[in-house]
C-alpha positions as CSV (number, residue, x, y, z in Angstrom):
1,M,-11.3,-8.6,15.2
2,T,-11.0,-8.2,11.7
3,A,-7.2,-8.1,10.6
4,T,-5.3,-4.9,10.0
5,Y,-3.9,-5.9,7.3
6,L,-5.0,-7.8,4.1
7,S,-3.6,-11.2,4.2
8,S,-1.2,-12.9,2.4
9,S,-4.4,-14.3,-0.4
10,E,-6.2,-10.8,-0.6
11,L,-3.3,-8.9,-1.6
12,R,-2.7,-12.0,-4.3
13,E,-6.6,-11.0,-5.6
14,L,-5.8,-7.4,-5.5
15,T,-3.1,-7.2,-7.9
16,G,-3.7,-10.0,-9.9
17,C,0.3,-11.0,-8.5
18,A,1.5,-14.2,-6.7
19,H,5.4,-12.9,-6.6
20,R,5.5,-10.0,-4.3
21,A,7.8,-8.5,-6.5
22,R,5.3,-7.7,-8.9
23,Q,2.0,-7.0,-6.5
24,Q,4.7,-3.9,-5.0
25,K,4.8,-3.4,-9.0
26,W,1.1,-3.3,-8.8
27,L,0.2,-1.1,-5.9
28,D,3.1,1.4,-7.0
29,R,1.5,1.7,-10.1
30,N,-2.0,2.1,-8.9
31,R,-1.1,3.8,-6.5
32,W,-1.8,2.3,-3.4
33,P,0.2,3.2,0.2
34,Y,1.1,0.3,1.5
35,A,4.4,-0.5,4.2
36,I,7.4,-3.9,4.1
37,A,7.5,-5.5,7.0
38,E,10.5,-6.9,8.5
39,T,9.9,-10.1,7.2
40,G,9.7,-9.1,3.8
41,H,5.7,-8.9,3.7
42,I,3.6,-6.0,1.8
43,R,1.2,-4.0,4.5
44,V,-2.2,-2.7,2.9
45,L,-4.6,-1.7,5.5
46,R,-7.7,-2.8,5.4
47,Q,-9.4,0.4,5.7
48,Y,-8.1,1.7,3.0
49,W,-8.3,-0.9,0.9
50,L,-12.7,-0.5,1.9
51,D,-12.1,2.6,1.6
52,R,-10.7,2.6,-1.9
53,L,-13.0,0.0,-3.4
54,T,-16.2,1.8,-2.1
55,G,-15.5,4.9,-2.7
56,A,-15.7,6.4,0.5
57,K,-12.9,8.8,2.0
58,S,-10.1,7.8,3.2
59,T,-7.8,8.9,5.6
60,A,-4.9,7.2,5.0
61,P,-2.0,8.5,3.3
62,T,-2.3,9.1,-0.3
63,V,1.6,8.8,-1.8
64,H,3.5,6.2,-1.6
65,A,4.9,5.1,1.9
66,G,8.1,4.4,1.0
67,T,8.6,8.2,-0.6
68,K,11.7,9.8,0.4
69,H,11.6,13.6,0.4
70,N,14.3,16.1,-0.6
71,F,14.5,18.5,1.8
72,S,17.7,20.0,1.0
73,A,16.1,20.9,-2.6
74,I,15.0,23.3,-1.1
75,A,16.6,26.9,-0.4
76,A,16.9,28.1,2.6
């Protein structure tokens, strides 16, 4: 069975960075969705990675997973 998320070495290869903070900056800059696990590890879906690198249309979210919306800015 294939893992759901990229491994640490695959994430390092994708971003070119070994440190999590720099990996996160790279992912943000290149608009890759990810999540941070309770352990602090960055989680990138393997299917999104495959879809993005092959040009397939992905069903994964296209915004940063940590983005928060300011619904109070919408007038009632």
